[in-house]
C-alpha positions in Angstrom: 28.5 -59.7 -253.7 31.0 -62.4 -254.8 33.9 -60.4 -253.4 32.0 -60.2 -250.1 31.4 -63.9 -250.0 35.0 -64.6 -250.8 36.1 -62.3 -248.0 33.8 -64.0 -245.5 35.0 -67.5 -246.5 38.6 -66.3 -246.3 38.1 -64.8 -242.8 36.3 -68.0 -241.7 39.1 -70.2 -242.9 41.8 -68.0 -241.3 39.8 -68.0 -238.0 39.4 -71.7 -237.9 43.1 -72.2 -238.9 44.2 -69.9 -236.1 41.9 -71.6 -233.6 43.3 -75.0 -234.7 46.8 -73.8 -234.0 46.3 -71.9 -230.7 43.6 -74.0 -229.0 44.9 -76.6 -226.5 44.7 -80.2 -227.8 43.1 -82.9 -225.7 44.3 -86.5 -225.7 40.9 -88.0 -225.0 37.3 -87.3 -226.3 34.8 -87.6 -223.4 32.0 -87.5 -225.9 33.3 -90.3 -228.1 35.0 -92.2 -225.2 38.2 -92.8 -227.1 41.8 -91.6 -227.4 42.3 -88.9 -230.0 44.9 -89.2 -232.8 48.4 -88.0 -231.7 50.5 -85.8 -233.9 52.4 -88.3 -236.0 56.2 -88.6 -236.2 57.5 -88.1 -239.7 59.8 -90.8 -240.9 60.9 -91.9 -244.4 59.0 -95.1 -244.0 55.7 -93.5 -242.8 55.9 -90.9 -245.6 56.7 -93.4 -248.3 53.9 -95.8 -247.2 51.3 -93.0 -247.0 50.7 -93.6 -243.3 52.0 -90.2 -242.3 49.5 -88.4 -244.6 46.7 -90.6 -243.3 47.6 -89.9 -239.7 47.9 -86.2 -240.3 44.4 -86.2 -241.8 43.1 -88.1 -238.7 44.9 -85.7 -236.4 43.3 -82.7 -238.1 39.9 -84.3 -238.0 40.1 -85.3 -234.3 41.3 -81.8 -233.2 39.3 -79.6 -235.5 37.8 -76.6 -233.6 34.2 -77.1 -232.5 34.3 -80.6 -233.9 31.3 -81.9 -231.8 29.2 -78.9 -232.9 30.0 -79.5 -236.6 29.0 -83.2 -236.1 25.7 -82.1 -234.6 24.9 -79.7 -237.5 25.9 -82.4 -240.0 23.6 -85.0 -238.4 20.6 -82.6 -238.1 21.0 -81.5 -241.7 21.4 -85.0 -243.0 18.5 -86.5 -241.0 16.0 -83.7 -240.5 16.4 -81.8 -243.8 17.7 -84.3 -246.3 15.8 -87.3 -244.8 18.9 -89.5 -244.8 18.5 -92.9 -243.0 22.2 -93.6 -242.7 24.3 -91.0 -240.9 27.9 -91.5 -239.8 27.5 -95.2 -240.0 24.3 -95.3 -238.0 20.9 -96.4 -239.4 18.0 -94.2 -238.4 15.2 -96.7 -237.9 11.5 -96.4 -237.0 10.3 -96.3 -233.4 13.2 -94.0 -232.3 15.7 -96.8 -232.9 19.4 -96.4 -234.0 21.5 -99.3 -235.2 25.3 -99.2 -236.0 26.3 -100.5 -239.4 28.5 -103.6 -239.7 31.7 -103.3 -241.8 33.1 -106.0 -244.0 35.5 -108.1 -241.8 39.1 -108.2 -243.0 40.8 -110.4 -240.4 38.7 -113.5 -240.0 41.4 -115.9 -241.0 43.8 -114.3 -238.5 41.3 -114.4 -235.8 40.7 -118.1 -236.4 44.4 -118.8 -236.4 44.8 -116.9 -233.1 42.0 -118.8 -231.4 43.4 -122.1 -232.5 46.9 -121.2 -231.3 45.4 -120.1 -228.0 43.5 -123.5 -227.6 46.7 -125.4 -228.6 48.7 -123.6 -226.0 46.3 -124.7 -223.3 47.3 -128.4 -223.8 44.0 -130.1 -224.0 41.8 -127.7 -221.9 38.4 -126.9 -223.4 38.1 -123.3 -224.4 34.5 -122.0 -224.7 33.9 -119.4 -227.4 31.0 -117.0 -227.4 30.6 -114.6 -230.3 27.9 -112.1 -229.7 25.9 -110.7 -232.6 25.0 -107.0 -232.3 21.8 -105.1 -232.8 22.1 -105.0 -236.6 21.8 -108.8 -236.7 19.1 -109.2 -234.0 17.0 -106.2 -235.1 17.6 -106.5 -238.8 13.9 -106.3 -239.4 13.9 -102.7 -238.1 16.4 -101.4 -240.6 15.3 -99.0 -243.4 14.1 -100.7 -246.6 17.2 -99.8 -248.6 19.6 -101.3 -246.0 21.4 -104.5 -247.0 24.0 -105.1 -244.3 26.5 -107.8 -244.3 25.6 -110.9 -242.3 27.3 -111.3 -239.0 25.9 -114.8 -238.8 27.9 -115.8 -241.9 31.2 -114.6 -240.3 30.2 -116.3 -236.9 29.6 -119.6 -238.7 32.9 -119.3 -240.5 34.8 -118.8 -237.2 32.8 -121.4 -235.3 33.3 -124.0 -238.0 37.1 -123.5 -238.1 38.2 -123.2 -234.5 39.1 -125.9 -231.9 36.8 -124.5 -229.3 33.5 -125.4 -227.6 31.2 -123.0 -229.5 28.4 -121.5 -227.5 26.4 -121.0 -230.7 22.9 -121.2 -229.1 23.1 -117.5 -228.2 21.7 -116.1 -231.4 18.5 -118.2 -231.2 18.1 -117.3 -227.6 18.4 -113.6 -228.4 15.9 -113.8 -231.2 13.4 -115.6 -229.0 13.8 -112.9 -226.3 13.5 -110.2 -228.9 10.2 -111.6 -230.0 9.0 -111.4 -226.4 9.5 -107.7 -226.6 12.6 -107.5 -224.4 15.1 -104.7 -224.9 18.4 -106.5 -225.6 20.5 -103.6 -227.0 20.8 -100.0 -226.2 19.3 -97.4 -228.6 22.2 -95.0 -228.3 25.2 -97.4 -227.6 26.7 -100.4 -229.3 26.5 -102.7 -226.2 23.8 -105.2 -225.2 21.7 -104.2 -222.3 21.9 -106.0 -218.9 18.8 -108.0 -220.1 20.8 -109.0 -223.2 23.8 -110.0 -221.0 21.5 -112.1 -218.9 20.5 -114.0 -222.1 24.2 -114.5 -222.8 24.6 -115.8 -219.2 21.8 -118.4 -219.7 23.4 -119.6 -222.9 26.8 -120.0 -221.1 25.1 -122.0 -218.3 23.4 -124.3 -220.7 26.8 -125.0 -222.4 28.5 -125.7 -219.0 25.6 -127.7 -217.4 25.0 -125.0 -214.7 21.5 -124.0 -213.4 21.2 -120.3 -214.1 20.0 -118.0 -211.4 16.5 -116.8 -212.2 16.0 -113.1 -212.7 13.8 -113.1 -209.6 17.0 -113.8 -207.6 18.3 -110.3 -208.4 17.4 -106.9 -207.2 16.9 -105.2 -210.6 17.5 -101.4 -210.4 17.4 -98.6 -212.9 20.5 -96.6 -212.0 20.2 -93.9 -214.7 17.8 -92.8 -217.4 20.3 -90.5 -219.2 22.7 -92.9 -220.9 24.0 -91.6 -224.2 26.7 -93.9 -225.5 28.8 -94.5 -228.6 25.9 -94.4 -231.1 24.9 -91.0 -229.7 28.5 -89.8 -230.0 28.5 -90.6 -233.7 25.4 -88.6 -234.3 25.7 -86.0 -231.5 22.0 -85.3 -232.1 21.2 -83.0 -229.1 17.4 -83.7 -229.6 17.8 -87.3 -228.5 16.8 -88.2 -225.0 19.0 -90.6 -223.0 18.0 -94.1 -222.0 18.1 -96.3 -218.9 20.8 -98.6 -217.6 19.7 -101.4 -215.2 21.9 -103.4 -212.9 21.1 -106.8 -211.4 22.4 -106.7 -207.9 22.9 -109.5 -205.4 24.1 -109.6 -201.8 27.2 -111.6 -202.6 30.3 -111.6 -200.4 33.0 -110.9 -203.0 36.4 -109.4 -203.1 37.5 -107.7 -206.4 41.0 -106.6 -207.4 41.0 -104.1 -210.2 44.6 -104.3 -211.4 45.5 -104.9 -207.7 43.2 -102.2 -206.2 40.7 -103.9 -203.8 36.9 -103.4 -203.8 33.9 -105.3 -202.7 31.7 -104.4 -205.7 31.4 -105.3 -209.4 30.0 -101.8 -210.1 31.4 -98.3 -209.9 28.5 -96.0 -209.6 30.7 -92.9 -209.9 30.6 -93.4 -213.7 26.9 -92.6 -213.7 27.9 -89.0 -213.2 30.1 -89.1 -216.3 29.6 -89.5 -220.1 30.8 -93.1 -220.1 28.0 -94.5 -218.0 28.4 -98.1 -219.3 31.7 -98.2 -217.3 29.5 -98.7 -214.2 29.9 -102.4 -215.0 33.2 -103.8 -213.7 34.6 -100.3 -213.0 35.5 -99.6 -216.7 38.5 -101.4 -218.4 41.4 -103.0 -216.5 44.2 -105.3 -217.7 43.3 -107.9 -215.0 40.4 -108.1 -212.7 40.4 -110.9 -210.0 37.0 -111.7 -208.5 36.7 -114.0 -205.4 33.4 -115.3 -204.2 34.0 -115.7 -200.5 30.9 -117.7 -199.6 30.4 -120.1 -202.5 30.8 -123.9 -202.1 32.2 -124.1 -205.6 36.0 -124.6 -206.1 35.9 -123.9 -209.8 37.9 -121.1 -211.4 37.3 -119.3 -214.7 39.5 -117.1 -217.0 37.8 -114.8 -219.4 39.5 -113.1 -222.4 37.0 -110.5 -223.6 35.9 -107.2 -224.8 33.6 -104.8 -222.9 30.4 -106.9 -223.7 31.5 -109.3 -221.0 31.5 -106.6 -218.3 27.8 -106.7 -217.9 27.6 -110.5 -218.0 30.3 -111.2 -215.4 28.1 -110.2 -212.3 25.9 -113.2 -213.2 28.8 -115.7 -213.5 30.1 -115.1 -209.9 27.4 -117.4 -208.7 29.1 -120.4 -210.2 32.8 -119.9 -209.5 35.2 -119.4 -206.5 37.5 -117.2 -208.6 37.1 -115.4 -211.9 40.1 -113.8 -213.7 39.1 -111.2 -216.3 41.6 -110.2 -219.0 41.5 -107.2 -221.2 44.1 -108.4 -223.7 44.5 -104.9 -225.3 46.5 -103.9 -222.2 47.4 -107.1 -220.4 51.1 -107.7 -220.9 51.4 -111.4 -220.3 50.0 -114.4 -222.2 46.6 -115.5 -220.9 47.3 -119.1 -221.8 50.4 -119.1 -219.6 48.4 -117.6 -216.7 45.8 -120.3 -217.2 48.4 -123.1 -217.0 50.4 -121.6 -214.2 47.2 -121.2 -212.0 45.5 -124.4 -213.1 42.3 -122.6 -214.2 39.4 -124.9 -214.7 37.3 -123.1 -217.4 38.3 -120.7 -220.1 35.9 -118.4 -222.0 36.6 -116.1 -225.0 33.8 -113.5 -225.5 33.7 -110.9 -228.2 31.0 -109.0 -230.0 30.9 -109.3 -233.8 31.0 -105.6 -234.6 34.4 -104.9 -233.1 36.2 -108.3 -233.0 37.7 -107.7 -236.5 39.6 -104.6 -235.3 40.1 -105.4 -231.6 43.8 -105.1 -230.9 43.6 -107.6 -228.1 42.5 -110.5 -230.2 46.0 -110.9 -231.7 47.7 -111.5 -228.3 45.4 -113.6 -226.2 47.7 -116.6 -226.4 
């Protein structure tokens, strides 16, 4: 019996090893919406530092045969059989709710220094800073009893108190107020805020700038999909979970949009609704530079935004208040945003990042 089990295990290991070697390797995971680890180059420095071994481990993990299926089995076993309430960094909450955990930040001092250098480079221009708490902070009362997550508010306050920016710190209170009204502010199966959450962010920005926000009644609110399964779903890969809806707030604006130079007349790309990455319907996914021109507004004001993807669903609201908006994804934009602002005499500057990914966002380092 033991010999039979050993033989079975040996065959399984050999089969998986062979499959790992011969199966084609993909560069991108559609399910997780991220680039996969490339095979690392061996150097003396990488070997001595341990980076090579770590990268090899990541490479094997990313390209393991039937990886998604194994994640599914792991999740179903942990949640359904063992009763675990924290699986792959996701809290399993009551009322069919799933909340991504918040890791201890490691780079707060560096982020503060970067924001201050950015503000200093802008020679006296006011920089607005909006830090967006995620679902774990707003819906902390829904977490399992054992959960004791770190406070995003503590880190937000630390950043706000140390930067030379105009802090849009009323956002948290507004989100809590809207949550108590029963509004769905964050997706169940994705880390982003919903369009309703983004609208709350828009009203906080308007208050800070002295603008009159457009009421929700001014928009044609449409449900464009009911099958959105985002990054939270990808971490669980629980095939028993049903997707959720995405709403867009449309308006009949006359706009011209340049996505890295490619012209469009829409802030949405509905083709993404047929793909896994449905959130990319907002602002046509990720681009180094998006230029938006409102062709009918009386406003002459201009805005530059350095941001992560949370801003993508808020920007359609902002077009009502500006003649031109320049949107920078600093992870791929090659220039300095501060130089662009000065060279083009931009009126307003907004930095917008969510608290769950700001600590590891590669673009934060280079916004200046």
